[in-house]
C-alpha positions in Angstrom: -55.5 -26.1 12.3 -55.1 -27.3 8.6 -56.6 -30.6 7.5 -55.3 -32.7 4.6 -57.9 -34.9 2.9 -57.7 -37.0 -0.3 -58.7 -35.3 -3.6 -58.5 -36.4 -7.2 -56.2 -39.3 -6.8 -53.3 -38.6 -4.4 -53.4 -34.9 -4.5 -53.8 -33.5 -1.0 -55.9 -30.5 -0.1 -56.0 -28.2 2.9 -58.9 -26.3 4.4 -59.0 -22.5 4.4 -59.8 -21.5 8.0 -60.5 -18.5 10.0 -58.2 -17.8 12.9 -57.6 -14.9 15.3 -54.3 -13.0 14.6 -52.8 -9.9 16.0 -54.2 -6.7 14.5 -51.2 -4.8 13.2 -51.0 -1.2 11.8 -48.0 -0.2 9.8 -46.9 3.4 9.7 -44.0 5.3 8.3 -41.3 6.4 10.7 -38.2 8.5 10.5 -34.8 7.5 11.9 -33.2 10.0 14.3 -29.9 10.0 16.2 -30.4 10.0 20.0 -27.3 12.1 20.3 -27.2 15.0 17.8 -26.0 18.5 18.7 -24.4 21.7 17.6 -21.4 22.7 19.6 -21.1 26.5 20.3 -18.3 28.7 21.6 -18.5 29.5 25.3 -15.8 32.2 25.3 -14.4 34.9 23.0 -11.5 34.0 20.8 -10.2 33.8 17.2 -10.5 30.4 15.6 -6.9 29.2 15.5 -7.3 25.6 14.3 -10.0 23.2 13.1 -9.1 19.5 13.3 -12.1 17.8 11.7 -14.4 18.4 8.8 -17.7 17.1 7.5 -18.0 13.2 7.4 -15.0 12.7 9.7 -15.4 10.2 12.5 -14.4 11.6 15.9 -13.9 9.9 19.2 -15.3 11.2 22.4 -13.0 13.8 23.9 -11.1 14.5 20.7 -10.1 18.1 20.1 -12.3 19.6 17.4 -11.6 23.4 17.4 -8.9 25.5 19.1 -9.5 29.2 19.8 -6.7 31.7 20.4 -6.2 31.9 24.2 -4.0 35.0 24.7 -6.8 36.8 26.6 -7.7 33.8 28.7 -4.1 33.0 29.6 -3.6 36.6 30.8 -6.9 36.4 32.8 -5.6 33.2 34.4 -2.3 34.7 35.4 -4.1 37.7 36.8 -6.4 35.5 38.8 -3.5 33.5 40.2 -1.8 36.7 41.3 -5.0 38.0 42.9 -5.2 34.7 44.8 -1.7 35.0 46.1 -2.4 38.6 47.2 -5.6 37.5 49.0 -3.7 34.8 50.8 -1.1 37.3 52.0 -3.8 39.7 53.2 -5.5 36.9 55.1 -2.2 35.9 56.8 -1.6 39.5 57.8 -5.2 39.8 59.1 -4.8 36.6 61.2 -1.6 37.9 62.7 -3.1 41.3 63.5 -6.2 39.7 65.0 -4.2 37.4 67.2 -2.0 40.4 68.4 -5.1 42.5 69.2 -6.8 39.6 70.9 -3.7 39.1 73.1 -3.6 42.8 74.0 -7.3 42.8 74.7 -6.8 39.9 77.1 -4.3 42.0 79.0 -6.7 44.9 78.9 -4.3 47.1 76.9 -6.7 47.8 74.0 -10.4 48.6 73.9 -13.1 46.0 72.8 -13.7 48.1 69.7 -10.1 47.5 68.5 -10.7 43.7 68.8 -14.0 44.1 66.9 -12.3 46.0 64.1 -9.6 43.3 63.8 -12.3 40.6 63.6 -14.0 42.5 60.8 -10.7 42.8 58.9 -10.1 39.1 59.3 -13.6 38.2 58.0 -13.1 40.6 55.1 -9.8 39.0 54.2 -11.4 35.5 54.2 -14.2 36.7 52.0 -11.7 38.2 49.5 -9.8 34.9 49.4 -13.0 33.1 48.5 -13.7 35.6 45.8 -10.1 35.2 44.4 -10.5 31.4 44.4 -13.8 31.7 42.5 -12.2 34.1 40.0 -9.3 31.6 39.5 -11.8 28.7 38.8 -13.6 30.9 36.3 -10.4 31.9 34.6 -9.4 28.2 34.3 -12.8 27.4 32.9 -12.6 30.2 30.3 -9.2 28.9 29.3 -10.6 25.3 28.9 -13.4 26.7 26.7 -10.7 27.6 24.1 -10.3 23.8 23.5 -13.6 22.5 22.1 -13.8 18.7 22.4 -16.3 16.1 21.2 -18.9 15.2 23.8 -19.5 11.7 22.3 -18.1 9.5 19.5 -19.8 10.4 16.2 -19.6 11.9 12.8 -19.3 15.6 11.9 -22.3 16.7 9.9 -21.6 20.4 9.4 -18.8 22.9 10.1 -20.0 26.5 10.8 -16.7 28.5 11.1 -13.4 28.9 9.3 -9.9 29.5 10.6 -9.4 33.2 11.4 -13.0 34.0 12.3 -13.8 35.5 15.7 -16.1 33.4 17.9 -18.2 34.7 20.7 -20.3 32.9 23.3 -23.1 31.2 21.4 -21.4 31.1 18.0 -22.1 27.7 16.4 -18.8 25.9 15.6 -19.6 22.3 14.5 -22.6 19.9 14.3 -22.4 16.2 14.7 -24.4 13.0 15.3 -23.7 9.6 16.9 -24.7 6.5 15.0 -24.3 4.2 18.1 -27.8 5.0 19.4 -30.7 5.6 17.0 -34.5 5.8 17.3 -37.5 5.8 15.0 -40.0 8.6 15.4 -43.6 7.8 14.2 -46.7 10.0 14.0 -49.5 7.8 15.3 -53.3 8.6 14.7 -55.2 9.4 17.9 -57.5 6.4 17.2 -54.6 4.0 17.8 -52.8 5.7 20.7 -54.8 4.1 23.5 -54.2 0.5 22.2 -50.5 1.3 21.6 -50.1 2.6 25.2 -51.6 -0.6 26.5 -49.6 -3.0 24.3 -46.4 -0.9 24.5 -44.7 -2.9 21.8 -43.8 -2.4 18.2 -41.6 -3.7 15.4 -39.3 -1.8 13.0 -38.3 -3.0 9.5 -34.6 -2.7 8.9 -32.9 -2.4 5.4 -33.0 -5.8 3.9 -36.5 -6.7 5.2 -35.6 -8.0 8.7 -37.9 -6.9 11.5 -36.7 -6.2 15.1 -38.8 -6.1 18.2 -39.0 -2.8 20.1 -40.3 -2.5 23.7 -38.8 0.8 24.7 -41.5 3.3 23.6 -41.8 6.9 24.5 -45.3 8.3 23.8 -45.6 12.1 23.8 -48.5 13.1 26.2 -50.1 15.5 23.8 -51.3 15.5 20.2 -50.3 17.8 17.4 -53.3 20.2 16.9 -52.7 20.4 13.2 -52.6 16.6 12.4 -54.2 15.2 15.6 -51.4 12.7 15.8 -49.2 11.6 18.7 -45.5 11.4 18.3 -44.0 8.0 19.4 -40.3 7.3 19.8 -39.0 3.8 19.4 -35.6 3.2 20.8 -33.6 0.8 18.6 -30.7 -1.5 19.6 -27.2 -0.1 19.5 -24.9 -0.2 16.5 -27.3 -1.2 13.8 -25.8 -1.6 10.3 -27.0 0.3 7.2 -29.3 2.5 9.3 -28.7 6.3 9.2 -30.6 9.4 10.5 -33.2 10.7 8.0 -34.1 7.3 6.5 -37.7 6.2 6.3 -38.7 2.9 7.9 -41.8 0.9 8.5 -43.0 0.6 12.0 -45.7 -2.0 13.0 -47.8 -1.6 16.1 -49.9 -4.4 17.6 -53.3 -3.0 18.7 -55.3 -6.2 19.5 -56.6 -9.2 17.6 -58.8 -9.7 14.5 -60.2 -12.6 12.5 -58.3 -13.6 9.3 -58.4 -16.4 6.7 -55.2 -18.5 6.4 -54.1 -20.8 3.6 -51.2 -23.3 3.5 -48.1 -21.7 2.2 -47.4 -24.8 0.0 -50.7 -24.2 -1.9 -49.8 -20.7 -3.2 -48.7 -20.4 -6.8 -46.5 -17.4 -7.9 -46.5 -16.8 -11.6 -44.8 -13.5 -12.5 -47.2 -10.9 -11.1 -50.0 -13.4 -10.6 -50.6 -15.1 -7.3 -53.2 -17.8 -6.9 -54.2 -21.2 -5.6 -55.9 -24.3 -7.1 -59.2 -25.0 -5.4 -61.7 -27.9 -5.6 -65.2 -26.6 -6.3 -68.6 -28.1 -5.5 -68.5 -30.3 -8.6 -65.2 -31.8 -7.5 -63.4 -30.0 -10.3 -60.1 -28.1 -10.1 -60.2 -24.3 -10.5 -57.4 -21.7 -10.5 -58.3 -18.8 -8.3 -56.5 -15.4 -8.0 -55.8 -14.3 -4.4 -54.4 -11.4 -2.6 -52.2 -12.4 0.3 -51.4 -10.8 3.6 -48.5 -11.5 6.0 -47.2 -15.0 6.6 -47.8 -16.6 10.0 -44.7 -18.7 10.4 -43.5 -20.9 7.6 -46.6 -23.0 7.0 -49.5 -20.6 6.5 -50.2 -17.2 5.0 -53.1 -14.9 5.6 -55.5 -14.2 2.7 -57.0 -10.8 2.1 -59.3 -11.7 -0.8 -60.1 -14.5 -3.3 -61.0 -17.3 -0.8 -63.7 -18.1 1.7 -63.7 -20.1 4.9 -64.0 -23.8 4.2 -62.6 -23.7 0.6 -60.3 -26.6 -0.2 -57.0 -25.7 -1.8 -54.5 -28.2 -3.3 -51.3 -28.5 -1.4 -49.4 -29.6 -4.5 -50.1 -26.9 -7.1 -47.9 -28.5 -9.7 -49.9 -31.8 -9.6 -53.1 -29.8 -9.5 -52.1 -27.8 -12.5 -51.3 -31.0 -14.5 -54.6 -32.5 -13.5 -56.4 -29.2 -14.5 -54.8 -29.4 -18.0 -55.9 -33.1 -18.3 -59.5 -32.2 -17.4 -59.6 -29.4 -20.0 -58.1 -31.7 -22.6 -60.7 -34.3 -21.9 -63.4 -31.7 -22.1 -62.2 -30.5 -25.5 -62.0 -34.1 -26.8 -65.5 -34.9 -25.6 -66.9 -31.7 -27.3 -65.1 -32.7 -30.5 -66.7 -36.2 -30.5 -70.1 -34.6 -30.1 
């Protein structure tokens, strides 16, 4: 792609060429936690103990908040007693049914007596089912007095204090998990078709490193106020120095476009000035300011302005700078002699 030809002694030059490169759009994204939630009370009770506070790390299943369970314990004992009573009634109904059935077989009682015994047996079985359901509900209400962490994460907010009375729906504690994160980006509608087709993106991490993302979720509707589509980029697990709320750059590939490239070795960086040494039509060295784009590997860099296709740039800018000074000195000396 890049040709090296002799120029001004042994200084090598390379050709500025036009190549096709991926067309990439960079947009701002916001980091979100995949798992973020507010835990609420599911039963009545006074807050008896709080075991974690803001910024504490909790493991999945850890006890977060304990509610006073006097009412729930009483309801559980009552449900257990009702279950025992229902079982006793069922046993009595079975015995009575079997006795009536035996008498009916011997034609000692009417068919209506057997039917009544059958109804009583069915009713006793139904009451046993009700008692079992009530016991399960009582056990569940008692379990609700121990609020545990649904996943490993960090506490972000505590909504109650010890001694407060909680009711179903009362917020208790909020938290997030840093294990799974995603970036949310608002994409203009003009790009969404190409992004759907490519279904790939890159996200810049703190420190300048880019990671490839192929798990994209594109919302099937646009925001009527901004005409943008929300796109979620699922990131790899357990990334360092990345937290919810941070802004990141997301790059989406939407096709290909022509671009000029220059050898990386030809670029000169002087404080805030970026340029290259070029050979003009008169075979003279000239320093030209350029505006660069993204590098394409380690050898070439895209050029946004300052150069044209076919320009020759010197691959050894130090030698080219020395030669330019020599040319200028010779020019001043020749003018002095005149």
